[in-house]
MARDO-865886 format. One record per residue (C-alpha): residue in one letter; x, y, z; residue number from 1. Coordinates in nm, 2 decimals. Example, Ala and Ser with C-alpha at 12.3 -4.5 7.8 and 13.67 -1.06 7.14 Angstrom:
BEGIN
+------+--------+--------+--------+-----+
: type :      u :      v :      w : seq :
+------+--------+--------+--------+-----+
:    a :   1.23 :  -0.45 :   0.78 :   1 :
:    s :   1.37 :  -0.11 :   0.71 :   2 :
+------+--------+--------+--------+-----+
***
This chain:
BEGIN
+------+--------+--------+--------+-----+
: type :      u :      v :      w : seq :
+------+--------+--------+--------+-----+
:    m :   0.12 :   1.42 :  -2.37 :   1 :
:    n :  -0.14 :   1.62 :  -2.54 :   2 :
:    q :  -0.45 :   1.73 :  -2.36 :   3 :
:    s :  -0.68 :   1.49 :  -2.54 :   4 :
:    t :  -0.46 :   1.19 :  -2.45 :   5 :
:    l :  -0.44 :   1.30 :  -2.09 :   6 :
:    q :  -0.81 :   1.34 :  -2.08 :   7 :
:    q :  -0.86 :   0.99 :  -2.21 :   8 :
:    l :  -0.62 :   0.85 :  -1.95 :   9 :
:    s :  -0.80 :   1.04 :  -1.67 :  10 :
:    e :  -1.14 :   0.92 :  -1.79 :  11 :
:    f :  -1.01 :   0.56 :  -1.80 :  12 :
:    y :  -0.90 :   0.57 :  -1.44 :  13 :
:    e :  -1.22 :   0.74 :  -1.33 :  14 :
:    r :  -1.44 :   0.49 :  -1.51 :  15 :
:    t :  -1.24 :   0.19 :  -1.39 :  16 :
:    l :  -1.25 :   0.30 :  -1.03 :  17 :
:    l :  -1.62 :   0.39 :  -1.02 :  18 :
:    e :  -1.77 :   0.14 :  -1.26 :  19 :
:    d :  -1.54 :  -0.16 :  -1.23 :  20 :
:    c :  -1.35 :  -0.18 :  -0.91 :  21 :
:    l :  -1.57 :  -0.03 :  -0.64 :  22 :
:    p :  -1.89 :  -0.20 :  -0.75 :  23 :
:    f :  -1.71 :  -0.54 :  -0.71 :  24 :
:    w :  -1.65 :  -0.47 :  -0.34 :  25 :
:    f :  -1.94 :  -0.26 :  -0.23 :  26 :
:    p :  -2.19 :  -0.31 :  -0.09 :  27 :
:    r :  -2.15 :  -0.68 :  -0.09 :  28 :
:    c :  -1.85 :  -0.69 :   0.14 :  29 :
:    v :  -2.01 :  -0.47 :   0.42 :  30 :
:    d :  -2.09 :  -0.71 :   0.70 :  31 :
:    h :  -2.42 :  -0.58 :   0.84 :  32 :
:    e :  -2.44 :  -0.85 :   1.10 :  33 :
:    h :  -2.11 :  -0.83 :   1.28 :  34 :
:    g :  -1.96 :  -0.51 :   1.14 :  35 :
:    g :  -1.65 :  -0.45 :   0.93 :  36 :
:    y :  -1.59 :  -0.60 :   0.59 :  37 :
:    l :  -1.59 :  -0.95 :   0.45 :  38 :
:    h :  -1.31 :  -0.95 :   0.19 :  39 :
:    c :  -1.20 :  -1.31 :   0.13 :  40 :
:    v :  -1.38 :  -1.36 :  -0.20 :  41 :
:    d :  -1.36 :  -1.55 :  -0.53 :  42 :
:    r :  -1.37 :  -1.43 :  -0.88 :  43 :
:    d :  -1.74 :  -1.35 :  -0.88 :  44 :
:    g :  -1.74 :  -1.20 :  -0.53 :  45 :
:    k :  -1.87 :  -1.51 :  -0.35 :  46 :
:    l :  -1.72 :  -1.56 :   0.00 :  47 :
:    v :  -1.43 :  -1.80 :   0.03 :  48 :
:    d :  -1.37 :  -1.74 :   0.40 :  49 :
:    t :  -1.55 :  -1.53 :   0.66 :  50 :
:    d :  -1.24 :  -1.45 :   0.86 :  51 :
:    k :  -1.12 :  -1.09 :   0.86 :  52 :
:    s :  -0.79 :  -0.92 :   0.84 :  53 :
:    i :  -0.75 :  -0.63 :   1.07 :  54 :
:    w :  -0.53 :  -0.47 :   0.80 :  55 :
:    a :  -0.82 :  -0.49 :   0.56 :  56 :
:    q :  -1.07 :  -0.33 :   0.81 :  57 :
:    g :  -0.84 :  -0.02 :   0.84 :  58 :
:    r :  -0.74 :   0.00 :   0.48 :  59 :
:    m :  -1.10 :  -0.04 :   0.34 :  60 :
:    s :  -1.24 :   0.21 :   0.59 :  61 :
:    w :  -0.97 :   0.46 :   0.49 :  62 :
:    m :  -1.04 :   0.40 :   0.12 :  63 :
:    l :  -1.41 :   0.47 :   0.16 :  64 :
:    a :  -1.36 :   0.77 :   0.37 :  65 :
:    s :  -1.10 :   0.91 :   0.13 :  66 :
:    l :  -1.34 :   0.87 :  -0.16 :  67 :
:    a :  -1.62 :   1.04 :   0.04 :  68 :
:    s :  -1.38 :   1.33 :   0.11 :  69 :
:    d :  -1.27 :   1.38 :  -0.25 :  70 :
:    p :  -1.43 :   1.71 :  -0.37 :  71 :
:    f :  -1.44 :   1.57 :  -0.73 :  72 :
:    l :  -1.68 :   1.30 :  -0.60 :  73 :
:    a :  -1.89 :   1.53 :  -0.37 :  74 :
:    s :  -2.20 :   1.49 :  -0.60 :  75 :
:    h :  -2.15 :   1.12 :  -0.68 :  76 :
:    s :  -2.46 :   0.91 :  -0.62 :  77 :
:    c :  -2.26 :   0.67 :  -0.39 :  78 :
:    r :  -2.09 :   0.94 :  -0.18 :  79 :
:    d :  -2.33 :   0.91 :   0.11 :  80 :
:    d :  -2.30 :   0.53 :   0.10 :  81 :
:    w :  -1.92 :   0.55 :   0.11 :  82 :
:    d :  -1.94 :   0.78 :   0.41 :  83 :
:    r :  -2.18 :   0.54 :   0.59 :  84 :
:    w :  -1.99 :   0.22 :   0.49 :  85 :
:    s :  -1.66 :   0.37 :   0.60 :  86 :
:    t :  -1.77 :   0.37 :   0.96 :  87 :
:    a :  -1.81 :  -0.01 :   0.95 :  88 :
:    g :  -1.44 :  -0.06 :   0.95 :  89 :
:    t :  -1.35 :   0.19 :   1.23 :  90 :
:    t :  -1.64 :   0.07 :   1.45 :  91 :
:    f :  -1.52 :  -0.29 :   1.41 :  92 :
:    l :  -1.16 :  -0.19 :   1.49 :  93 :
:    e :  -1.27 :  -0.01 :   1.80 :  94 :
:    k :  -1.47 :  -0.31 :   1.92 :  95 :
:    h :  -1.25 :  -0.60 :   1.81 :  96 :
:    g :  -0.91 :  -0.48 :   1.68 :  97 :
:    f :  -0.73 :  -0.43 :   2.00 :  98 :
:    d :  -0.59 :  -0.69 :   2.25 :  99 :
:    r :  -0.76 :  -0.56 :   2.56 : 100 :
:    h :  -0.93 :  -0.87 :   2.70 : 101 :
:    t :  -0.71 :  -1.17 :   2.65 : 102 :
:    a :  -0.51 :  -1.33 :   2.93 : 103 :
:    n :  -0.19 :  -1.15 :   2.82 : 104 :
:    s :  -0.34 :  -0.83 :   2.70 : 105 :
:    d :  -0.09 :  -0.57 :   2.58 : 106 :
:    g :  -0.31 :  -0.32 :   2.40 : 107 :
:    r :  -0.17 :  -0.40 :   2.06 : 108 :
:    m :  -0.38 :  -0.48 :   1.76 : 109 :
:    f :  -0.45 :  -0.82 :   1.61 : 110 :
:    f :  -0.39 :  -0.92 :   1.25 : 111 :
:    h :  -0.65 :  -1.20 :   1.19 : 112 :
:    v :  -0.99 :  -1.24 :   1.36 : 113 :
:    t :  -1.31 :  -1.44 :   1.31 : 114 :
:    r :  -1.61 :  -1.28 :   1.14 : 115 :
:    d :  -1.75 :  -1.18 :   1.48 : 116 :
:    g :  -1.41 :  -1.04 :   1.60 : 117 :
:    r :  -1.26 :  -1.32 :   1.81 : 118 :
:    p :  -0.88 :  -1.31 :   1.79 : 119 :
:    i :  -0.69 :  -1.57 :   1.59 : 120 :
:    r :  -0.35 :  -1.42 :   1.53 : 121 :
:    k :  -0.13 :  -1.13 :   1.63 : 122 :
:    r :   0.19 :  -1.05 :   1.44 : 123 :
:    r :   0.51 :  -0.92 :   1.59 : 124 :
:    y :   0.48 :  -0.62 :   1.36 : 125 :
:    a :   0.26 :  -0.32 :   1.42 : 126 :
:    y :   0.12 :  -0.26 :   1.07 : 127 :
:    s :  -0.23 :  -0.31 :   1.19 : 128 :
:    e :  -0.18 :   0.00 :   1.39 : 129 :
:    s :  -0.06 :   0.20 :   1.09 : 130 :
:    f :  -0.36 :   0.11 :   0.88 : 131 :
:    a :  -0.59 :   0.18 :   1.17 : 132 :
:    a :  -0.42 :   0.52 :   1.21 : 133 :
:    i :  -0.50 :   0.63 :   0.85 : 134 :
:    a :  -0.86 :   0.50 :   0.89 : 135 :
:    f :  -0.92 :   0.71 :   1.20 : 136 :
:    a :  -0.75 :   1.01 :   1.04 : 137 :
:    a :  -0.98 :   0.99 :   0.74 : 138 :
:    q :  -1.28 :   0.97 :   0.97 : 139 :
:    a :  -1.15 :   1.27 :   1.15 : 140 :
:    r :  -1.13 :   1.47 :   0.83 : 141 :
:    l :  -1.47 :   1.35 :   0.71 : 142 :
:    r :  -1.65 :   1.43 :   1.04 : 143 :
:    s :  -1.43 :   1.71 :   1.19 : 144 :
:    c :  -1.39 :   1.49 :   1.49 : 145 :
:    d :  -1.11 :   1.56 :   1.74 : 146 :
:    a :  -1.15 :   1.22 :   1.91 : 147 :
:    f :  -1.07 :   1.04 :   1.58 : 148 :
:    a :  -0.78 :   1.27 :   1.52 : 149 :
:    n :  -0.63 :   1.20 :   1.86 : 150 :
:    q :  -0.68 :   0.83 :   1.81 : 151 :
:    a :  -0.50 :   0.84 :   1.48 : 152 :
:    m :  -0.20 :   1.02 :   1.63 : 153 :
:    e :  -0.19 :   0.78 :   1.92 : 154 :
:    l :  -0.18 :   0.48 :   1.68 : 155 :
:    f :   0.09 :   0.65 :   1.47 : 156 :
:    r :   0.30 :   0.71 :   1.78 : 157 :
:    f :   0.26 :   0.35 :   1.89 : 158 :
:    f :   0.36 :   0.23 :   1.54 : 159 :
:    v :   0.68 :   0.43 :   1.53 : 160 :
:    r :   0.77 :   0.35 :   1.89 : 161 :
:    w :   0.72 :  -0.02 :   1.83 : 162 :
:    n :   0.92 :  -0.02 :   1.51 : 163 :
:    f :   1.21 :   0.21 :   1.61 : 164 :
:    t :   1.27 :   0.15 :   1.98 : 165 :
:    p :   1.55 :  -0.10 :   2.00 : 166 :
:    g :   1.45 :  -0.42 :   2.18 : 167 :
:    l :   1.08 :  -0.34 :   2.20 : 168 :
:    m :   0.96 :  -0.55 :   1.91 : 169 :
:    p :   1.02 :  -0.92 :   1.96 : 170 :
:    p :   1.31 :  -1.03 :   1.74 : 171 :
:    k :   1.25 :  -1.23 :   1.43 : 172 :
:    s :   1.59 :  -1.40 :   1.46 : 173 :
:    t :   1.89 :  -1.43 :   1.69 : 174 :
:    d :   2.14 :  -1.15 :   1.73 : 175 :
:    v :   2.40 :  -1.33 :   1.52 : 176 :
:    r :   2.31 :  -1.14 :   1.20 : 177 :
:    p :   2.10 :  -0.83 :   1.29 : 178 :
:    s :   1.92 :  -0.65 :   1.01 : 179 :
:    i :   1.68 :  -0.36 :   0.95 : 180 :
:    g :   1.41 :  -0.34 :   0.69 : 181 :
:    l :   1.29 :  -0.09 :   0.43 : 182 :
:    a :   0.92 :  -0.16 :   0.51 : 183 :
:    p :   0.89 :   0.02 :   0.85 : 184 :
:    r :   1.04 :   0.33 :   0.70 : 185 :
:    m :   0.82 :   0.33 :   0.40 : 186 :
:    i :   0.51 :   0.28 :   0.60 : 187 :
:    t :   0.61 :   0.55 :   0.84 : 188 :
:    i :   0.64 :   0.80 :   0.55 : 189 :
:    v :   0.30 :   0.72 :   0.39 : 190 :
:    t :   0.12 :   0.70 :   0.72 : 191 :
:    a :   0.25 :   1.04 :   0.83 : 192 :
:    q :   0.16 :   1.18 :   0.49 : 193 :
:    e :  -0.20 :   1.05 :   0.52 : 194 :
:    l :  -0.23 :   1.19 :   0.87 : 195 :
:    r :  -0.09 :   1.53 :   0.75 : 196 :
:    d :  -0.34 :   1.53 :   0.46 : 197 :
:    c :  -0.63 :   1.46 :   0.70 : 198 :
:    l :  -0.53 :   1.65 :   1.01 : 199 :
:    g :  -0.30 :   1.92 :   0.88 : 200 :
:    e :   0.07 :   2.01 :   0.91 : 201 :
:    h :   0.23 :   1.87 :   1.22 : 202 :
:    d :   0.60 :   1.90 :   1.32 : 203 :
:    e :   0.60 :   1.55 :   1.47 : 204 :
:    l :   0.49 :   1.40 :   1.14 : 205 :
:    t :   0.74 :   1.60 :   0.94 : 206 :
:    r :   1.03 :   1.49 :   1.17 : 207 :
:    w :   0.94 :   1.12 :   1.11 : 208 :
:    i :   0.91 :   1.17 :   0.73 : 209 :
:    d :   1.25 :   1.34 :   0.73 : 210 :
:    r :   1.41 :   1.07 :   0.94 : 211 :
:    c :   1.28 :   0.79 :   0.73 : 212 :
:    i :   1.37 :   0.94 :   0.40 : 213 :
:    d :   1.72 :   1.01 :   0.52 : 214 :
:    e :   1.75 :   0.65 :   0.65 : 215 :
:    i :   1.62 :   0.50 :   0.32 : 216 :
:    e :   1.87 :   0.72 :   0.12 : 217 :
:    q :   2.16 :   0.65 :   0.35 : 218 :
:    w :   2.12 :   0.28 :   0.42 : 219 :
:    f :   1.89 :   0.12 :   0.15 : 220 :
:    v :   1.96 :   0.31 :  -0.17 : 221 :
:    k :   2.28 :   0.17 :  -0.32 : 222 :
:    p :   2.43 :   0.38 :  -0.61 : 223 :
:    d :   2.72 :   0.13 :  -0.66 : 224 :
:    l :   2.47 :  -0.15 :  -0.72 : 225 :
:    r :   2.19 :   0.06 :  -0.88 : 226 :
:    c :   1.92 :  -0.08 :  -0.65 : 227 :
:    v :   1.71 :  -0.04 :  -0.34 : 228 :
:    m :   1.78 :  -0.30 :  -0.08 : 229 :
:    e :   1.49 :  -0.46 :   0.11 : 230 :
:    s :   1.70 :  -0.53 :   0.42 : 231 :
:    v :   2.05 :  -0.44 :   0.53 : 232 :
:    a :   2.27 :  -0.46 :   0.84 : 233 :
:    p :   2.21 :  -0.19 :   1.10 : 234 :
:    n :   2.50 :   0.02 :   0.96 : 235 :
:    g :   2.36 :  -0.01 :   0.60 : 236 :
:    e :   2.60 :  -0.28 :   0.48 : 237 :
:    m :   2.46 :  -0.55 :   0.25 : 238 :
:    l :   2.42 :  -0.89 :   0.40 : 239 :
:    d :   2.56 :  -1.14 :   0.14 : 240 :
:    h :   2.31 :  -1.42 :   0.21 : 241 :
:    f :   1.97 :  -1.52 :   0.06 : 242 :
:    d :   1.76 :  -1.28 :   0.26 : 243 :
:    g :   2.01 :  -0.99 :   0.24 : 244 :
:    r :   2.04 :  -1.02 :  -0.14 : 245 :
:    t :   1.67 :  -1.05 :  -0.21 : 246 :
:    l :   1.52 :  -0.75 :  -0.38 : 247 :
:    n :   1.15 :  -0.67 :  -0.41 : 248 :
:    p :   1.12 :  -0.43 :  -0.70 : 249 :
:    g :   0.75 :  -0.35 :  -0.65 : 250 :
:    h :   0.80 :  -0.27 :  -0.29 : 251 :
:    a :   1.09 :  -0.03 :  -0.36 : 252 :
:    i :   0.89 :   0.13 :  -0.64 : 253 :
:    e :   0.61 :   0.18 :  -0.39 : 254 :
:    g :   0.86 :   0.35 :  -0.17 : 255 :
:    a :   0.97 :   0.56 :  -0.46 : 256 :
:    w :   0.62 :   0.71 :  -0.51 : 257 :
:    f :   0.59 :   0.79 :  -0.14 : 258 :
:    i :   0.91 :   1.00 :  -0.18 : 259 :
:    l :   0.78 :   1.15 :  -0.50 : 260 :
:    r :   0.46 :   1.25 :  -0.32 : 261 :
:    e :   0.67 :   1.42 :  -0.06 : 262 :
:    a :   0.87 :   1.59 :  -0.33 : 263 :
:    q :   0.55 :   1.73 :  -0.48 : 264 :
:    h :   0.43 :   1.84 :  -0.14 : 265 :
:    r :   0.75 :   2.03 :  -0.06 : 266 :
:    k :   0.84 :   2.13 :  -0.42 : 267 :
:    d :   1.18 :   1.96 :  -0.35 : 268 :
:    s :   1.39 :   1.88 :  -0.66 : 269 :
:    q :   1.64 :   1.67 :  -0.46 : 270 :
:    l :   1.35 :   1.44 :  -0.35 : 271 :
:    v :   1.24 :   1.42 :  -0.71 : 272 :
:    q :   1.58 :   1.29 :  -0.80 : 273 :
:    l :   1.58 :   1.04 :  -0.52 : 274 :
:    g :   1.24 :   0.90 :  -0.60 : 275 :
:    c :   1.31 :   0.88 :  -0.97 : 276 :
:    k :   1.65 :   0.71 :  -0.91 : 277 :
:    m :   1.47 :   0.45 :  -0.70 : 278 :
:    l :   1.21 :   0.40 :  -0.97 : 279 :
:    d :   1.47 :   0.38 :  -1.25 : 280 :
:    w :   1.69 :   0.12 :  -1.08 : 281 :
:    m :   1.41 :  -0.11 :  -0.96 : 282 :
:    w :   1.22 :  -0.09 :  -1.29 : 283 :
:    e :   1.54 :  -0.21 :  -1.46 : 284 :
:    r :   1.57 :  -0.49 :  -1.20 : 285 :
:    g :   1.20 :  -0.59 :  -1.19 : 286 :
:    w :   1.06 :  -0.56 :  -1.54 : 287 :
:    d :   1.04 :  -0.90 :  -1.70 : 288 :
:    q :   1.19 :  -0.86 :  -2.05 : 289 :
:    e :   1.07 :  -1.20 :  -2.16 : 290 :
:    h :   0.70 :  -1.20 :  -2.05 : 291 :
:    g :   0.63 :  -0.85 :  -1.93 : 292 :
:    g :   0.51 :  -0.74 :  -1.59 : 293 :
:    l :   0.71 :  -0.71 :  -1.27 : 294 :
:    l :   0.89 :  -1.00 :  -1.11 : 295 :
:    y :   0.82 :  -1.04 :  -0.74 : 296 :
:    f :   1.17 :  -1.11 :  -0.62 : 297 :
:    c :   1.52 :  -1.10 :  -0.77 : 298 :
:    d :   1.87 :  -1.13 :  -0.64 : 299 :
:    v :   2.10 :  -0.83 :  -0.62 : 300 :
:    h :   2.37 :  -1.02 :  -0.80 : 301 :
:    g :   2.15 :  -1.22 :  -1.03 : 302 :
:    r :   2.19 :  -1.54 :  -0.84 : 303 :
:    p :   1.90 :  -1.78 :  -0.77 : 304 :
:    v :   1.64 :  -1.66 :  -0.52 : 305 :
:    q :   1.53 :  -1.90 :  -0.25 : 306 :
:    e :   1.15 :  -1.81 :  -0.25 : 307 :
:    y :   0.98 :  -2.04 :  -0.49 : 308 :
:    w :   0.72 :  -1.77 :  -0.59 : 309 :
:    h :   1.00 :  -1.53 :  -0.69 : 310 :
:    d :   0.90 :  -1.51 :  -1.06 : 311 :
:    m :   0.52 :  -1.48 :  -1.00 : 312 :
:    k :   0.34 :  -1.16 :  -1.08 : 313 :
:    f :   0.14 :  -1.02 :  -0.79 : 314 :
:    w :  -0.13 :  -0.75 :  -0.83 : 315 :
:    w :   0.00 :  -0.49 :  -0.59 : 316 :
:    p :   0.34 :  -0.41 :  -0.74 : 317 :
:    h :   0.17 :  -0.33 :  -1.07 : 318 :
:    d :  -0.07 :  -0.10 :  -0.89 : 319 :
:    e :   0.21 :   0.08 :  -0.71 : 320 :
:    a :   0.42 :   0.11 :  -1.03 : 321 :
:    l :   0.12 :   0.27 :  -1.21 : 322 :
:    i :   0.12 :   0.54 :  -0.95 : 323 :
:    a :   0.50 :   0.58 :  -0.94 : 324 :
:    t :   0.55 :   0.61 :  -1.32 : 325 :
:    l :   0.27 :   0.88 :  -1.34 : 326 :
:    f :   0.42 :   1.07 :  -1.04 : 327 :
:    a :   0.76 :   1.06 :  -1.21 : 328 :
:    w :   0.62 :   1.19 :  -1.53 : 329 :
:    k :   0.42 :   1.45 :  -1.36 : 330 :
:    l :   0.72 :   1.59 :  -1.17 : 331 :
:    t :   0.98 :   1.56 :  -1.44 : 332 :
:    g :   0.79 :   1.57 :  -1.77 : 333 :
:    e :   1.02 :   1.30 :  -1.90 : 334 :
:    q :   0.85 :   1.10 :  -2.18 : 335 :
:    r :   1.01 :   0.77 :  -2.08 : 336 :
:    y :   0.80 :   0.76 :  -1.75 : 337 :
:    l :   0.48 :   0.80 :  -1.95 : 338 :
:    d :   0.60 :   0.53 :  -2.19 : 339 :
:    w :   0.67 :   0.30 :  -1.90 : 340 :
:    h :   0.32 :   0.38 :  -1.76 : 341 :
:    h :   0.15 :   0.29 :  -2.08 : 342 :
:    t :   0.35 :  -0.03 :  -2.12 : 343 :
:    l :   0.27 :  -0.13 :  -1.76 : 344 :
:    k :  -0.10 :  -0.03 :  -1.79 : 345 :
:    q :  -0.14 :  -0.24 :  -2.11 : 346 :
:    w :   0.02 :  -0.55 :  -1.96 : 347 :
:    a :  -0.15 :  -0.52 :  -1.62 : 348 :
:    f :  -0.50 :  -0.47 :  -1.75 : 349 :
:    q :  -0.46 :  -0.74 :  -2.01 : 350 :
:    h :  -0.36 :  -1.00 :  -1.75 : 351 :
:    f :  -0.50 :  -0.90 :  -1.41 : 352 :
:    a :  -0.83 :  -0.75 :  -1.51 : 353 :
:    d :  -1.15 :  -0.95 :  -1.52 : 354 :
:    p :  -1.40 :  -0.79 :  -1.77 : 355 :
:    e :  -1.68 :  -1.03 :  -1.67 : 356 :
:    f :  -1.69 :  -0.96 :  -1.29 : 357 :
:    g :  -1.46 :  -0.66 :  -1.24 : 358 :
:    e :  -1.16 :  -0.59 :  -1.02 : 359 :
:    w :  -0.82 :  -0.77 :  -1.06 : 360 :
:    f :  -0.71 :  -1.12 :  -0.99 : 361 :
:    g :  -0.44 :  -1.12 :  -0.73 : 362 :
:    y :  -0.18 :  -1.38 :  -0.85 : 363 :
:    l :  -0.04 :  -1.47 :  -1.19 : 364 :
:    h :   0.23 :  -1.71 :  -1.31 : 365 :
:    r :   0.54 :  -1.55 :  -1.48 : 366 :
:    d :   0.39 :  -1.58 :  -1.83 : 367 :
:    g :   0.08 :  -1.39 :  -1.71 : 368 :
:    s :  -0.15 :  -1.69 :  -1.69 : 369 :
:    r :  -0.38 :  -1.70 :  -1.39 : 370 :
:    s :  -0.25 :  -1.88 :  -1.08 : 371 :
:    s :  -0.57 :  -1.84 :  -0.87 : 372 :
:    t :  -0.92 :  -1.70 :  -0.91 : 373 :
:    l :  -0.89 :  -1.52 :  -0.57 : 374 :
:    k :  -0.97 :  -1.15 :  -0.56 : 375 :
:    g :  -0.96 :  -1.11 :  -0.19 : 376 :
:    n :  -0.79 :  -1.28 :   0.11 : 377 :
:    l :  -0.62 :  -1.18 :   0.43 : 378 :
:    w :  -0.37 :  -0.97 :   0.22 : 379 :
:    k :  -0.57 :  -0.85 :  -0.08 : 380 :
:    s :  -0.87 :  -0.63 :  -0.02 : 381 :
:    a :  -1.02 :  -0.31 :  -0.15 : 382 :
:    f :  -0.70 :  -0.12 :  -0.10 : 383 :
:    h :  -0.40 :  -0.14 :  -0.34 : 384 :
:    h :  -0.61 :  -0.14 :  -0.66 : 385 :
:    p :  -0.87 :   0.12 :  -0.58 : 386 :
:    r :  -0.59 :   0.34 :  -0.43 : 387 :
:    a :  -0.39 :   0.31 :  -0.75 : 388 :
:    l :  -0.70 :   0.39 :  -0.97 : 389 :
:    h :  -0.78 :   0.69 :  -0.74 : 390 :
:    w :  -0.42 :   0.82 :  -0.74 : 391 :
:    c :  -0.38 :   0.78 :  -1.12 : 392 :
:    w :  -0.71 :   0.96 :  -1.17 : 393 :
:    k :  -0.59 :   1.25 :  -0.94 : 394 :
:    l :  -0.26 :   1.27 :  -1.12 : 395 :
:    t :  -0.42 :   1.29 :  -1.46 : 396 :
:    r :  -0.71 :   1.52 :  -1.38 : 397 :
:    s :  -0.51 :   1.81 :  -1.23 : 398 :
+------+--------+--------+--------+-----+
***
């Protein structure tokens, strides 16, 4: 890529982040009455529901604090606003995110609460804790606050203890067909990376990154099948049933860029090879040759998938693949990754983007037509898309 083309790509991501994406969310989603963020919104930003996802509170607080800490944005007119708005999420989390006052309090975090913070639902997983950890870590960096740093590390330790201590997390199924998942290992890696970026090098974080990369490579990356499994038996064997055969290409591609990020940090060529292998195989599996875009699910053997939304196009896999393809190009210089990036960018912005109101729609049918006008719900908030725009800008400006 020549310097002029790289500059154009960098300017595109900078402009889309600062002039299209962020203004859609802020300041309208900051809840000045009850704290936190209102993120369940329609195409034009109007509220569809006032309930709040605890995931979103942590993710959006982290996103704002990360932008406020970016030296390239130090003089931006919204920098002080991002700083101020970022505390809305962590303050809400401290006040309402933890199960401390219910009849069966266990100190874990909720998943779904009312606008004023009353608990509705807690999930068996501890992902709320991981997203809160990165939010508090980002606040610690922004404010040089040891208390926030300690809270971030405590939340990370809870997350890994909950996910990796046998028998601690309530089982999803019986013990007839035990399985382990890619997701906890991926999220451990990226959470530890964010804490390291915000708090500095830490042996404990490095050990968890090492462990999870090793487990992904040993158990989930299958050279004989040229794929990355979503779940496997505890010894890494494939489970030849619906759930065991189901692949999520976008999720594995997201994991690929977490590993490529670690490769860049360590200047490790073996990790570059691993991350690129994961990207290559899951791009082959996931890219829709007929309509373009990334399929949500597919079967490892090409058999039918039981989930009825398997061929839909969700926003977040495309955001993650934008980052992954740029990372792969950045670390290898191979033109095909840049070609994939341009193909993906063209398709995604043609179908997900909304030139009238900004941001991306969340859900498309296989042919790229819109399934819903939603731009925010309990799962979609100001996270995957602004994170992708920010990362793509960083990867093209340096």
